[in-house]
C-alpha positions, 0 to 999 in steps of 0.5 A: 500500500502506497499514498501520496499527497493525503488530506482531509478536510471535514468543513472549514477544518483541515485535519491532514496535509500532504501525507505520504507513505508506504507500507510493505511487509517487514517494516512497522510504520507508526504514526505520531503525533499529538490528539487532533492531529489526525492519526486515526483519520489516516488509517480510517482513510488507508482503511478505506473508511472514508475517503481522503479529499485530496491526495491517493491510495494505491493498493498494491500486493506483488507489484499488481494494483488492487481495487478497493473492494478487493483490498477490503477483504486482506485488511485487519483493523484495531480502532477505539470506535470500532464494534463487536456484537455485544449480544454475541459471545466471543466465540460467535462473534467470531464464527460470524466475521468468518462467515462473513468473509466467505470463509470457515474455520471450526470452533478449536482453531477460534477459541485457540486464537482467542486464547492466544490474545489472553481470553481464557476459556471460560469466556468464550461463550458469554456475552461480550457485553458482560466484558471488561473494555479489555476483554472486548479489546481482545476480541476485537484483536482476535477478530482483526487476525482471524483472516491472517490479513495482508495489511493489519491498522492497528489504532491505539491498540493497547487501549484498555489493556493492561501490562499482559494486554501490551504484551499480546499486541506486541506478540502479534505485530512480531508475528505478522510484521514479515508477512504483513504491511503493519502501520499503528497510530499511538502516543504509547512509547512502547508502541512507538518502539515497534516502529522502523520508521514514523509519520508524525503529524502536528495540528 
């Protein structure tokens, strides 16, 4: 994925101006900057959730440009405003997202994934609405990597997590960095340390 001259305006307010970068396997890009500088907006543009007011985003795989629709199937996202279905259990959420992507995975695989992000097996079948904020964040992490994404976009991924949860996120970044393009939006020094390069935004 590459992006050039990306800018975004919301009405009279300019959030991003002329942001450039490349996301590719083997290098983690960290997006930093003060609150209001557009970190989340940039990741939302890269994920295709919103369109830039200026500039372009190209979706590339093996030097071949893909359509926006084709790229979405290869994307994994964790963001503060990302929702999970609270009336469903963690396991049911993963079953749903698996079917939504047109693929299959048995419960043994899904429960193993939930355990890998630190969600105890006894919690897998409880409604997510009964979870703590940290437990919900773990479900979001599992959902984001469920399909082995080619691009992983993490917006404040350790939000609501304890030290053990932060370690889980760091392990996911280490696991995916060589086979996926990874970007992390954060001001947490522990997370900026994961980056090979930094895009620093200003207000």
